[in-house]
TILOSE-241402 format. One record per residue (C-alpha): residue number from 1; x, y, z; residue in three letters. Coordinates in nm, 2 decimals. Example, Ala and Ser with C-alpha at 12.3 -4.5 7.8 and 13.67 -1.06 7.14 Angstrom:
REM TILOSE-241402
{node 1,{1.23,-0.45,0.78},Ala};
{node 2,{1.37,-0.11,0.71},Ser};
***
This chain:
REM TILOSE-241402
{node 1,{0.00,-0.02,0.01},Met};
{node 2,{0.29,0.23,0.05},Ala};
{node 3,{0.37,0.23,-0.33},Asp};
{node 4,{-0.01,0.31,-0.44},Ala};
{node 5,{-0.04,0.60,-0.64},Lys};
{node 6,{-0.26,0.91,-0.50},Pro};
{node 7,{-0.62,0.89,-0.59},Arg};
{node 8,{-0.80,1.20,-0.78},Phe};
{node 9,{-1.18,1.25,-0.87},Arg};
{node 10,{-1.22,1.41,-1.18},Val};
{node 11,{-1.55,1.48,-1.33},Ala};
{node 12,{-1.61,1.31,-1.63},Ala};
{node 13,{-1.56,1.53,-1.95},Gly};
{node 14,{-1.39,1.82,-1.74},Arg};
{node 15,{-1.07,1.76,-1.88},Gln};
{node 16,{-1.18,1.79,-2.24},Glu};
{node 17,{-1.38,2.08,-2.18},Trp};
{node 18,{-1.07,2.26,-2.02},Lys};
{node 19,{-0.85,2.21,-2.31},Ala};
{node 20,{-1.12,2.28,-2.57},Ser};
{node 21,{-1.17,2.61,-2.37},Thr};
{node 22,{-0.81,2.68,-2.37},Ala};
{node 23,{-0.77,2.64,-2.74},Val};
{node 24,{-1.09,2.85,-2.83},Gly};
{node 25,{-0.98,3.13,-2.58},Ala};
{node 26,{-0.67,3.12,-2.81},Ser};
{node 27,{-0.83,3.18,-3.11},Met};
{node 28,{-1.13,3.41,-3.05},Thr};
{node 29,{-1.13,3.74,-2.86},Ala};
{node 30,{-1.24,3.78,-2.47},Pro};
{node 31,{-1.61,3.82,-2.45},Gln};
{node 32,{-1.73,4.17,-2.27},Arg};
{node 33,{-2.00,4.14,-2.02},Arg};
{node 34,{-2.31,4.36,-2.14},Pro};
{node 35,{-2.24,4.73,-1.99},Ala};
{node 36,{-2.22,5.10,-2.07},Phe};
{node 37,{-1.86,5.18,-2.22},Asp};
{node 38,{-1.88,5.51,-2.07},Ala};
{node 39,{-1.94,5.36,-1.70},Gly};
{node 40,{-1.64,5.13,-1.73},Arg};
{node 41,{-1.31,5.24,-1.53},Ser};
{node 42,{-1.11,5.17,-1.84},Ser};
{node 43,{-0.78,5.34,-1.93},Arg};
{node 44,{-0.94,5.56,-2.17},Arg};
{node 45,{-1.18,5.72,-1.92},Leu};
{node 46,{-0.95,5.76,-1.62},Lys};
{node 47,{-0.94,6.14,-1.65},Gly};
{node 48,{-1.33,6.16,-1.62},Leu};
{node 49,{-1.46,6.21,-1.29},Thr};
{node 50,{-1.70,5.94,-1.17},Thr};
{node 51,{-1.89,6.13,-0.87},Thr};
{node 52,{-2.14,6.37,-0.91},Thr};
{node 53,{-2.19,6.69,-0.71},Gln};
{node 54,{-2.49,6.93,-0.69},Glu};
{node 55,{-2.50,7.25,-0.91},Ile};
{node 56,{-2.52,7.47,-0.62},Asn};
{node 57,{-2.21,7.33,-0.45},Arg};
{node 58,{-2.01,7.39,-0.77},Leu};
{node 59,{-2.12,7.72,-0.78},Ile};
{node 60,{-2.07,7.81,-0.43},Arg};
{node 61,{-1.72,7.64,-0.45},Ser};
{node 62,{-1.60,7.79,-0.79},Tyr};
{node 63,{-1.85,8.08,-0.88},Gly};
{node 64,{-1.66,8.39,-0.78},Arg};
{node 65,{-1.35,8.26,-0.96},Thr};
{node 66,{-1.51,8.17,-1.28},Val};
{node 67,{-1.69,8.49,-1.27},Val};
{node 68,{-1.37,8.70,-1.25},Ala};
{node 69,{-1.21,8.49,-1.54},Arg};
{node 70,{-1.51,8.54,-1.75},Ser};
{node 71,{-1.48,8.93,-1.68},Arg};
{node 72,{-1.13,8.93,-1.75},Tyr};
{node 73,{-1.15,8.78,-2.07},Leu};
{node 74,{-1.45,8.95,-2.22},Ser};
{node 75,{-1.23,9.26,-2.12},Gln};
{node 76,{-0.89,9.17,-2.26},Asn};
{node 77,{-0.94,8.90,-2.53},Asn};
{node 78,{-1.06,9.04,-2.86},Pro};
{node 79,{-1.25,8.71,-2.95},Tyr};
{node 80,{-1.43,8.71,-2.62},Ala};
{node 81,{-1.53,9.07,-2.62},Met};
{node 82,{-1.66,9.05,-2.98},Gln};
{node 83,{-1.86,8.72,-2.89},Ala};
{node 84,{-2.02,8.94,-2.58},Lys};
{node 85,{-2.10,9.20,-2.82},Lys};
{node 86,{-2.28,8.95,-3.06},Val};
{node 87,{-2.46,8.78,-2.77},Phe};
{node 88,{-2.59,9.13,-2.63},Val};
{node 89,{-2.70,9.24,-2.96},Ser};
{node 90,{-2.89,8.92,-3.02},Ala};
{node 91,{-3.04,8.88,-2.68},Leu};
{node 92,{-3.14,9.28,-2.62},Ala};
{node 93,{-3.07,9.44,-2.94},Gly};
{node 94,{-3.29,9.78,-2.95},Ser};
{node 95,{-3.52,9.62,-2.67},Gly};
{node 96,{-3.78,9.40,-2.61},Ile};
{node 97,{-4.10,9.60,-2.61},Lys};
{node 98,{-4.48,9.58,-2.51},Pro};
{node 99,{-4.78,9.56,-2.70},Ser};
{node 100,{-5.08,9.58,-2.47},Ser};
{node 101,{-5.41,9.38,-2.54},Leu};
{node 102,{-5.62,9.60,-2.34},Ala};
{node 103,{-5.91,9.79,-2.54},Glu};
{node 104,{-5.80,10.06,-2.79},Ala};
{node 105,{-5.85,10.37,-2.56},Asp};
{node 106,{-5.67,10.23,-2.24},Phe};
{node 107,{-5.41,10.07,-2.46},Lys};
{node 108,{-5.34,10.42,-2.64},Ala};
{node 109,{-5.29,10.61,-2.30},Lys};
{node 110,{-5.11,10.30,-2.15},Leu};
{node 111,{-4.85,10.32,-2.43},Gln};
{node 112,{-4.79,10.69,-2.40},Glu};
{node 113,{-4.72,10.66,-2.02},Val};
{node 114,{-4.52,10.36,-2.09},Trp};
{node 115,{-4.31,10.54,-2.34},Leu};
{node 116,{-4.26,10.85,-2.10},Asp};
{node 117,{-4.16,10.61,-1.81},Trp};
{node 118,{-3.89,10.40,-1.99},Thr};
{node 119,{-3.68,10.74,-2.02},Asp};
{node 120,{-3.70,10.76,-1.63},Glu};
{node 121,{-3.67,10.41,-1.54},Ala};
{node 122,{-3.27,10.39,-1.47},Asp};
{node 123,{-3.23,10.45,-1.11},Ala};
{node 124,{-2.84,10.59,-1.20},Asp};
{node 125,{-3.00,10.81,-1.50},Gly};
{node 126,{-2.76,10.66,-1.75},Leu};
{node 127,{-2.98,10.51,-2.02},Thr};
{node 128,{-3.34,10.42,-2.08},Asp};
{node 129,{-3.52,10.07,-1.99},Leu};
{node 130,{-3.39,9.91,-2.33},Tyr};
{node 131,{-3.04,10.03,-2.26},Gly};
{node 132,{-3.08,9.85,-1.93},Met};
{node 133,{-3.18,9.56,-2.11},Gln};
{node 134,{-2.86,9.56,-2.29},Ala};
{node 135,{-2.65,9.60,-1.98},Thr};
{node 136,{-2.87,9.31,-1.83},Ile};
{node 137,{-2.76,9.08,-2.14},Ala};
{node 138,{-2.40,9.19,-2.08},Ser};
{node 139,{-2.42,9.06,-1.71},Glu};
{node 140,{-2.58,8.74,-1.82},Met};
{node 141,{-2.29,8.67,-2.06},Phe};
{node 142,{-2.01,8.78,-1.81},Asp};
{node 143,{-2.15,8.65,-1.48},Ala};
{node 144,{-2.47,8.45,-1.59},Gly};
{node 145,{-2.72,8.63,-1.38},Glu};
{node 146,{-2.80,8.99,-1.29},Cys};
{node 147,{-3.02,9.15,-1.00},Phe};
{node 148,{-3.28,9.44,-1.04},Ile};
{node 149,{-3.38,9.60,-0.75},Arg};
{node 150,{-3.74,9.79,-0.77},Leu};
{node 151,{-3.69,10.13,-0.61},Arg};
{node 152,{-4.01,10.29,-0.52},Ala};
{node 153,{-4.00,10.68,-0.52},Arg};
{node 154,{-4.18,10.96,-0.35},Arg};
{node 155,{-4.44,11.17,-0.51},Pro};
{node 156,{-4.24,11.48,-0.50},Glu};
{node 157,{-3.93,11.32,-0.71},Asp};
{node 158,{-4.15,11.44,-1.01},Gly};
{node 159,{-4.15,11.13,-1.21},Leu};
{node 160,{-4.41,11.02,-1.45},Ile};
{node 161,{-4.44,10.68,-1.23},Val};
{node 162,{-4.29,10.68,-0.89},Pro};
{node 163,{-4.07,10.35,-0.98},Leu};
{node 164,{-3.70,10.30,-1.09},Gln};
{node 165,{-3.48,10.02,-1.15},Leu};
{node 166,{-3.12,9.96,-1.00},Gln};
{node 167,{-2.91,9.72,-1.15},Leu};
{node 168,{-2.69,9.51,-0.92},Leu};
{node 169,{-2.39,9.28,-1.05},Pro};
{node 170,{-2.35,8.90,-0.94},Ser};
{node 171,{-2.11,9.00,-0.68},Glu};
{node 172,{-2.31,9.19,-0.48},Met};
{node 173,{-2.48,8.88,-0.36},Leu};
{node 174,{-2.20,8.67,-0.17},Pro};
{node 175,{-2.16,8.31,-0.25},Leu};
{node 176,{-2.04,8.23,0.09},Asn};
{node 177,{-2.34,8.34,0.27},Asp};
{node 178,{-2.47,8.02,0.40},Asn};
{node 179,{-2.67,8.00,0.73},Arg};
{node 180,{-2.96,7.91,0.94},Met};
{node 181,{-3.18,8.19,1.09},Leu};
{node 182,{-3.35,8.20,1.42},Ala};
{node 183,{-3.71,8.20,1.26},Asp};
{node 184,{-3.63,7.87,1.08},Gly};
{node 185,{-3.53,8.03,0.76},Asn};
{node 186,{-3.22,7.96,0.59},Tyr};
{node 187,{-2.97,8.14,0.35},Val};
{node 188,{-2.80,7.99,0.08},Gln};
{node 189,{-2.55,8.17,-0.14},Met};
{node 190,{-2.70,8.50,-0.02},Gly};
{node 191,{-3.09,8.40,-0.09},Val};
{node 192,{-3.31,8.37,0.20},Glu};
{node 193,{-3.58,8.05,0.18},Phe};
{node 194,{-3.84,7.97,0.40},Asn};
{node 195,{-3.93,7.65,0.52},Ala};
{node 196,{-4.10,7.54,0.20},Ile};
{node 197,{-3.83,7.64,-0.03},Gly};
{node 198,{-3.98,7.96,-0.16},Lys};
{node 199,{-3.74,8.27,-0.21},Arg};
{node 200,{-3.82,8.53,0.06},Val};
{node 201,{-3.53,8.78,0.06},Ala};
{node 202,{-3.18,8.85,-0.07},Tyr};
{node 203,{-2.88,8.97,0.13},Trp};
{node 204,{-2.71,9.20,-0.07},Phe};
{node 205,{-2.35,9.37,0.02},Leu};
{node 206,{-2.38,9.73,0.09},Arg};
{node 207,{-2.04,9.78,-0.13},Gln};
{node 208,{-1.91,9.58,-0.40},His};
{node 209,{-1.64,9.32,-0.27},Pro};
{node 210,{-1.39,9.47,-0.54},Gly};
{node 211,{-1.43,9.84,-0.44},Ala};
{node 212,{-1.11,10.02,-0.39},Asp};
{node 213,{-1.25,10.27,-0.14},Gln};
{node 214,{-1.47,10.25,0.14},Val};
{node 215,{-1.82,10.44,0.10},Asn};
{node 216,{-1.92,10.52,0.45},Phe};
{node 217,{-2.26,10.67,0.32},Arg};
{node 218,{-2.34,10.30,0.18},Ser};
{node 219,{-2.18,10.11,0.50},Gly};
{node 220,{-1.89,9.92,0.59},Phe};
{node 221,{-1.72,9.65,0.38},Ala};
{node 222,{-1.89,9.33,0.41},Gly};
{node 223,{-2.19,9.49,0.57},Glu};
{node 224,{-2.52,9.33,0.43},Gln};
{node 225,{-2.87,9.45,0.39},Val};
{node 226,{-3.18,9.23,0.37},Arg};
{node 227,{-3.42,9.31,0.08},Val};
{node 228,{-3.75,9.13,0.04},Pro};
{node 229,{-3.80,8.90,-0.27},Ala};
{node 230,{-4.10,9.11,-0.40},Glu};
{node 231,{-3.85,9.41,-0.43},Glu};
{node 232,{-3.57,9.21,-0.64},Val};
{node 233,{-3.58,9.05,-0.99},Leu};
{node 234,{-3.31,8.76,-1.02},His};
{node 235,{-3.24,8.72,-1.38},Leu};
{node 236,{-3.05,8.39,-1.48},Phe};
{node 237,{-3.12,8.08,-1.72},Asp};
{node 238,{-3.27,7.81,-1.48},Pro};
{node 239,{-3.30,7.57,-1.79},Thr};
{node 240,{-2.97,7.43,-1.75},Gly};
{node 241,{-3.00,7.24,-1.40},Phe};
{node 242,{-3.31,7.16,-1.20},Ala};
{node 243,{-3.30,7.32,-0.85},Gly};
{node 244,{-3.03,7.58,-0.97},Gln};
{node 245,{-3.01,7.89,-0.73},Ile};
{node 246,{-2.77,8.11,-0.86},Arg};
{node 247,{-2.65,8.18,-1.25},Gly};
{node 248,{-2.37,8.03,-1.45},Ile};
{node 249,{-2.14,8.23,-1.67},Pro};
{node 250,{-2.25,8.20,-2.03},His};
{node 251,{-1.91,8.17,-2.11},Thr};
{node 252,{-1.84,7.86,-1.88},Leu};
{node 253,{-1.73,7.59,-2.13},Ser};
{node 254,{-1.51,7.83,-2.35},Gly};
{node 255,{-1.31,8.01,-2.07},Ile};
{node 256,{-1.00,7.74,-2.05},Val};
{node 257,{-0.99,7.72,-2.44},Thr};
{node 258,{-0.99,8.11,-2.45},Ala};
{node 259,{-0.75,8.17,-2.17},Ala};
{node 260,{-0.48,7.89,-2.30},Val};
{node 261,{-0.51,8.00,-2.67},Leu};
{node 262,{-0.48,8.37,-2.56},Asp};
{node 263,{-0.16,8.27,-2.38},Cys};
{node 264,{-0.06,8.08,-2.70},Tyr};
{node 265,{-0.11,8.38,-2.91},Asp};
{node 266,{0.07,8.63,-2.68},Asp};
{node 267,{0.37,8.38,-2.66},Ala};
{node 268,{0.37,8.36,-3.05},Glu};
{node 269,{0.35,8.71,-3.10},Leu};
{node 270,{0.63,8.79,-2.85},Glu};
{node 271,{0.85,8.52,-3.01},Arg};
{node 272,{0.79,8.68,-3.32},Lys};
{node 273,{0.87,9.03,-3.19},Arg};
{node 274,{1.18,8.91,-3.03},Val};
{node 275,{1.31,8.75,-3.32},Ala};
{node 276,{1.25,9.05,-3.55},Ala};
{node 277,{1.48,9.25,-3.31},Leu};
{node 278,{1.79,9.07,-3.43},Phe};
{node 279,{1.89,9.19,-3.77},Gly};
{node 280,{2.21,9.00,-3.80},Gly};
{node 281,{2.48,8.82,-3.57},Phe};
{node 282,{2.88,8.89,-3.60},Ile};
{node 283,{3.10,8.58,-3.55},Thr};
{node 284,{3.47,8.63,-3.48},Thr};
{node 285,{3.74,8.36,-3.47},Glu};
{node 286,{3.89,8.42,-3.13},Leu};
{node 287,{4.29,8.40,-3.14},Gly};
{node 288,{4.55,8.48,-2.88},Asp};
{node 289,{4.56,8.84,-2.96},Asp};
{node 290,{4.21,9.00,-2.90},Ala};
{node 291,{4.19,9.28,-3.17},Ala};
{node 292,{3.97,9.55,-3.10},Pro};
{node 293,{3.61,9.53,-3.25},His};
{node 294,{3.61,9.69,-3.60},Pro};
{node 295,{3.25,9.82,-3.56},Met};
{node 296,{3.33,10.01,-3.23},Ala};
{node 297,{3.24,10.34,-3.35},Glu};
{node 298,{2.92,10.21,-3.46},Gly};
{node 299,{2.87,10.03,-3.11},Ile};
{node 300,{2.94,10.38,-2.92},Glu};
{node 301,{2.69,10.56,-3.16},Ala};
{node 302,{2.42,10.30,-3.11},Ala};
{node 303,{2.46,10.32,-2.74},Gln};
{node 304,{2.44,10.70,-2.74},Ala};
{node 305,{2.12,10.64,-2.92},Ala};
{node 306,{2.00,10.44,-2.66},Gly};
{node 307,{2.03,10.08,-2.83},Lys};
{node 308,{2.27,9.90,-2.62},Asp};
{node 309,{2.47,9.62,-2.78},Ser};
{node 310,{2.35,9.69,-3.11},Ala};
{node 311,{2.52,9.80,-3.44},Ile};
{node 312,{2.38,10.13,-3.60},Ala};
{node 313,{2.34,10.04,-3.99},Leu};
{node 314,{2.24,10.30,-4.25},Glu};
{node 315,{2.11,10.27,-4.60},Pro};
{node 316,{2.41,10.18,-4.83},Gly};
{node 317,{2.69,10.15,-4.55},Ala};
{node 318,{3.00,9.97,-4.63},Met};
{node 319,{3.16,9.79,-4.31},Leu};
{node 320,{3.52,9.66,-4.33},Asp};
{node 321,{3.56,9.31,-4.14},Leu};
{node 322,{3.90,9.18,-4.01},Asp};
{node 323,{4.03,8.83,-4.12},Pro};
{node 324,{3.80,8.57,-3.93},Gly};
{node 325,{3.49,8.78,-3.86},Gln};
{node 326,{3.16,8.70,-4.06},Asp};
{node 327,{2.82,8.86,-4.06},Val};
{node 328,{2.51,8.64,-4.05},Thr};
{node 329,{2.17,8.77,-4.08},Phe};
{node 330,{1.91,8.65,-3.87},Ala};
{node 331,{1.63,8.44,-4.04},Glu};
{node 332,{1.33,8.42,-3.77},Pro};
{node 333,{1.13,8.09,-3.79},Ala};
{node 334,{0.79,8.08,-3.94},Asp};
{node 335,{0.49,8.00,-3.76},Val};
{node 336,{0.44,7.69,-3.98},Gly};
{node 337,{0.19,7.58,-4.22},Gly};
{node 338,{-0.07,7.46,-3.98},Asn};
{node 339,{-0.10,7.76,-3.78},Tyr};
{node 340,{-0.42,7.86,-3.97},Glu};
{node 341,{-0.57,7.53,-3.91},Ala};
{node 342,{-0.49,7.51,-3.56},Phe};
{node 343,{-0.62,7.87,-3.49},Gln};
{node 344,{-0.95,7.77,-3.67},Tyr};
{node 345,{-1.02,7.46,-3.49},Arg};
{node 346,{-0.96,7.63,-3.16},Asn};
{node 347,{-1.16,7.95,-3.25},Leu};
{node 348,{-1.44,7.71,-3.35},Leu};
{node 349,{-1.41,7.54,-3.02},Arg};
{node 350,{-1.41,7.88,-2.85},Met};
{node 351,{-1.71,8.00,-3.05},Ala};
{node 352,{-1.91,7.69,-2.95},Ala};
{node 353,{-1.82,7.72,-2.58},Gly};
{node 354,{-1.92,8.12,-2.59},Phe};
{node 355,{-2.25,8.00,-2.78},Gly};
{node 356,{-2.24,8.25,-3.07},Val};
{node 357,{-2.14,8.17,-3.47},Pro};
{node 358,{-1.79,8.15,-3.54},Tyr};
{node 359,{-1.83,8.40,-3.82},Ala};
{node 360,{-1.96,8.67,-3.59},Ala};
{node 361,{-1.70,8.60,-3.32},Met};
{node 362,{-1.39,8.61,-3.55},Thr};
{node 363,{-1.54,8.82,-3.86},Gly};
{node 364,{-1.40,8.54,-4.07},Asp};
{node 365,{-1.63,8.47,-4.37},Leu};
{node 366,{-1.37,8.29,-4.61},Arg};
{node 367,{-1.54,7.97,-4.57},Gln};
{node 368,{-1.88,8.08,-4.53},Ala};
{node 369,{-2.14,8.06,-4.82},Asn};
{node 370,{-2.51,8.15,-4.82},Tyr};
{node 371,{-2.63,7.83,-4.71},Gly};
{node 372,{-2.39,7.76,-4.42},Ser};
{node 373,{-2.40,8.11,-4.27},Ile};
{node 374,{-2.80,8.11,-4.30},Arg};
{node 375,{-2.79,7.76,-4.13},Ala};
{node 376,{-2.56,7.88,-3.84},Gly};
{node 377,{-2.77,8.18,-3.78},Leu};
{node 378,{-3.12,8.00,-3.79},Val};
{node 379,{-2.97,7.78,-3.51},Glu};
{node 380,{-2.82,8.06,-3.32},Phe};
{node 381,{-3.15,8.27,-3.35},Arg};
{node 382,{-3.36,7.96,-3.22},Arg};
{node 383,{-3.12,7.97,-2.91},Arg};
{node 384,{-3.16,8.32,-2.83},Ile};
{node 385,{-3.55,8.34,-2.89},Glu};
{node 386,{-3.57,8.07,-2.62},Ala};
{node 387,{-3.37,8.27,-2.38},Met};
{node 388,{-3.55,8.59,-2.46},Gln};
{node 389,{-3.88,8.44,-2.39},His};
{node 390,{-3.75,8.21,-2.07},Ala};
{node 391,{-3.54,8.49,-1.90},Val};
{node 392,{-3.57,8.87,-2.04},Met};
{node 393,{-3.98,8.82,-2.10},Val};
{node 394,{-4.08,8.60,-1.80},Phe};
{node 395,{-3.80,8.72,-1.54},Gln};
{node 396,{-3.76,9.10,-1.65},Phe};
{node 397,{-4.02,9.22,-1.87},Cys};
{node 398,{-4.34,9.08,-1.70},Arg};
{node 399,{-4.27,9.18,-1.34},Pro};
{node 400,{-4.16,9.51,-1.44},Val};
{node 401,{-4.45,9.56,-1.66},Trp};
{node 402,{-4.69,9.44,-1.37},Arg};
{node 403,{-4.52,9.67,-1.11},Arg};
{node 404,{-4.54,9.98,-1.37},Phe};
{node 405,{-4.89,9.90,-1.41},Met};
{node 406,{-4.97,9.88,-1.04},Asn};
{node 407,{-4.78,10.23,-0.95},Asp};
{node 408,{-4.92,10.41,-1.25},Ala};
{node 409,{-5.29,10.33,-1.15},Val};
{node 410,{-5.22,10.42,-0.80},Leu};
{node 411,{-5.06,10.73,-0.93},Ala};
{node 412,{-5.35,10.81,-1.11},Gly};
{node 413,{-5.16,10.81,-1.44},Arg};
{node 414,{-5.41,10.58,-1.64},Leu};
{node 415,{-5.77,10.62,-1.71},Pro};
{node 416,{-5.90,10.36,-1.44},Val};
{node 417,{-5.96,10.37,-1.07},Gly};
{node 418,{-5.78,10.15,-0.83},Pro};
{node 419,{-6.08,9.97,-0.72},Ala};
{node 420,{-6.17,9.88,-1.09},Gln};
{node 421,{-5.83,9.80,-1.18},Tyr};
{node 422,{-5.80,9.55,-0.86},Leu};
{node 423,{-6.13,9.39,-0.95},Ala};
{node 424,{-5.98,9.25,-1.29},Ala};
{node 425,{-5.61,9.34,-1.30},Pro};
{node 426,{-5.51,9.08,-1.54},His};
{node 427,{-5.75,9.21,-1.81},Gly};
{node 428,{-5.52,9.54,-1.80},Tyr};
{node 429,{-5.19,9.38,-1.77},Arg};
{node 430,{-5.23,9.14,-2.07},Arg};
{node 431,{-4.96,9.21,-2.33},Ala};
{node 432,{-4.76,9.06,-2.59},Lys};
{node 433,{-4.38,9.14,-2.59},Trp};
{node 434,{-4.21,9.22,-2.93},Ile};
{node 435,{-3.83,9.11,-2.99},Ala};
{node 436,{-3.63,9.29,-3.21},Pro};
{node 437,{-3.63,9.19,-3.55},Arg};
{node 438,{-3.36,8.96,-3.72},Trp};
{node 439,{-3.16,9.09,-4.04},Asp};
{node 440,{-3.14,8.80,-4.28},Trp};
{node 441,{-2.87,8.74,-4.53},Val};
{node 442,{-3.12,8.79,-4.85},Asp};
{node 443,{-3.39,9.02,-4.72},Pro};
{node 444,{-3.55,9.01,-5.09},Leu};
{node 445,{-3.61,8.63,-5.07},Lys};
{node 446,{-3.75,8.66,-4.72},Asp};
{node 447,{-3.98,8.94,-4.79},Arg};
{node 448,{-4.11,8.73,-5.09},Gln};
{node 449,{-4.16,8.43,-4.87},Ala};
{node 450,{-4.37,8.62,-4.61},Glu};
{node 451,{-4.58,8.76,-4.85},Lys};
{node 452,{-4.66,8.42,-5.02},Leu};
{node 453,{-4.75,8.29,-4.68},Ala};
{node 454,{-4.97,8.59,-4.60},Val};
{node 455,{-5.16,8.56,-4.96},Asp};
{node 456,{-5.19,8.18,-4.90},Ala};
{node 457,{-5.35,8.26,-4.57},Gly};
{node 458,{-5.08,8.05,-4.39},Phe};
{node 459,{-4.96,8.34,-4.18},Lys};
{node 460,{-5.14,8.67,-4.05},Ala};
{node 461,{-5.00,9.01,-4.15},Arg};
{node 462,{-4.98,9.08,-3.77},Ser};
{node 463,{-4.73,8.77,-3.73},Asp};
{node 464,{-4.50,8.95,-4.01},Val};
{node 465,{-4.53,9.29,-3.85},Ile};
{node 466,{-4.43,9.14,-3.50},Glu};
{node 467,{-4.15,8.98,-3.64},Ala};
{node 468,{-4.03,9.30,-3.79},Glu};
{node 469,{-4.00,9.43,-3.44},Gly};
{node 470,{-4.33,9.66,-3.46},Tyr};
{node 471,{-4.67,9.67,-3.29},Asp};
{node 472,{-4.92,9.58,-3.59},Pro};
{node 473,{-5.20,9.84,-3.44},Glu};
{node 474,{-4.94,10.10,-3.43},Glu};
{node 475,{-4.83,10.02,-3.77},Thr};
{node 476,{-5.15,10.01,-3.92},Asp};
{node 477,{-5.26,10.37,-3.78},Gln};
{node 478,{-4.91,10.51,-3.91},Arg};
{node 479,{-5.00,10.37,-4.27},Ile};
{node 480,{-5.34,10.52,-4.24},Ala};
{node 481,{-5.22,10.83,-4.15},Ala};
{node 482,{-4.96,10.84,-4.43},Asp};
{node 483,{-5.22,10.77,-4.68},Arg};
{node 484,{-5.47,11.03,-4.55},Ala};
{node 485,{-5.17,11.27,-4.58},Arg};
{node 486,{-5.06,11.17,-4.93},Glu};
{node 487,{-5.46,11.20,-5.03},Lys};
{node 488,{-5.48,11.55,-4.90},Arg};
{node 489,{-5.16,11.66,-5.06},Leu};
{node 490,{-5.23,11.51,-5.39},Gly};
{node 491,{-4.93,11.28,-5.36},Leu};
{node 492,{-4.92,10.90,-5.50},Ser};
{node 493,{-4.64,10.65,-5.45},Phe};
{node 494,{-4.82,10.33,-5.57},Ala};
{node 495,{-4.64,10.16,-5.84},Pro};
{node 496,{-4.77,10.14,-6.17},Ala};
{node 497,{-4.99,9.84,-6.22},Lys};
{node 498,{-4.91,9.62,-6.54},Ala};
{node 499,{-5.22,9.52,-6.74},Pro};
{node 500,{-5.36,9.16,-6.68},Pro};
{node 501,{-5.24,8.92,-6.91},Pro};
{node 502,{-5.61,8.87,-7.07},Ala};
{node 503,{-5.62,9.24,-7.16},Ala};
{node 504,{-5.27,9.23,-7.30},Ala};
{node 505,{-5.32,8.98,-7.52},Ala};
{node 506,{-5.66,9.16,-7.63},Lys};
{node 507,{-5.49,9.46,-7.72},Glu};
{node 508,{-5.24,9.26,-7.92},Glu};
{node 509,{-5.51,9.11,-8.10},Asp};
{node 510,{-5.68,9.44,-8.20},Asp};
{node 511,{-5.37,9.59,-8.34},Lys};
{node 512,{-5.39,9.62,-8.74},Pro};
{node 513,{-5.19,9.36,-8.91},Glu};
{node 514,{-4.88,9.50,-9.08},Gln};
{node 515,{-4.74,9.30,-9.37},Thr};
{node 516,{-4.47,9.48,-9.49},Gly};
{node 517,{-4.59,9.53,-9.86},Asp};
{node 518,{-4.53,9.90,-9.95},Lys};
{node 519,{-4.68,9.89,-10.30},Thr};
{node 520,{-5.02,9.96,-10.19},Asp};
{node 521,{-5.12,10.35,-10.22},Gly};
{node 522,{-4.78,10.42,-10.40},Ala};
***
């Protein structure tokens, strides 16, 4: 028994299965388990984060730095500055204006009072209401948000309506103000919420945190004031993230590209500038006895002129060189043939991050044609129109219009009593908001298309007028007034009408036939 071999239990067929599996594994690729490739921790995705953070936590941690960098680029980077101008002109333009839907007599008076008040709306007295819209759009681009404080004024101030608007930048509401209050409310990034999560107040700083002087009339640096939410309009794009409290700069995804490309452009420009400073180099074979520099006089003249270590050269100059000396002229390296392509791709990326068309941001129309530039503008305008209605109209125009109506009625500026107005305020407040018109690449074709749509009954004429940025009723009244004045003065600007095809054919048939035979009557 000592020489007995050890006994092992092997399942029938297992050895054959292992052998066949080994052979098959060497011949076929390994099988992957069903999964999302984007969720794997593979080598390609090691640099991507695998954790999620609440958007408000990110804003609270990085918001101030991002806003500072965004403002710096829009002031110092030419492309970012141009992108900002394109965004502001598209979002605000000449102003988003109301067209009241109330009855005609009330509307006429309302529009008159509104027009007068827009010139007095700015609390700083620098521009009108539509200029303030442009400033708001500028703040939206840089900081992603803007605050408007509704300031009630006294009757003795002499305003048409005792109301003015004060614009406050994003920095006036500190992101680091996060605390619990004694009454159960809580403050997040300067915004006070009640127990059910409703905004009830804003804790603004009395002075801008970047101010270089302390204004004791406004208060000490860091001192805050609580303003009820009913007196504040907070404008930001809320469509990006659910539950977002503060705004995100419109430039966010393009800041890194713009900053790095700006540094590259500066380095490339400085390299070319420094290289261009060297006109040539003098090489000398050093011997045992150092000979005096043959251009000593030129060097002294150059130093006297403030050009140290340089040779003063004049047109047609003849220089004598000692044996062993040679002059080599500088040949600065070129930027390379791929510089334009490199710049083009990075500027495309920057324009995409800033949300504006490449051609509008750079002014480069070399690769654009009618179809491509029109397609790009259509998509850009669709995004801008969505922001106009979701942000500018809903968060700014409508609340300002409502507060203006309330104060105008109480001030006796409108032909309706307070009791009658409060009984049915919505009927008086109802209005349409008309955005500035878009200029197309080929206006003739667009006019013809609009006319065909109106003639076929596919679109109302008032829709075309509103798309032009005008009030249809006001336009009709002006047309009627123009025609009455033309009739009174005996003027006619109507184009001559061509005869209909049937009448033209009948006139052609009635003409005597000319045969060309001149023998008759000779």
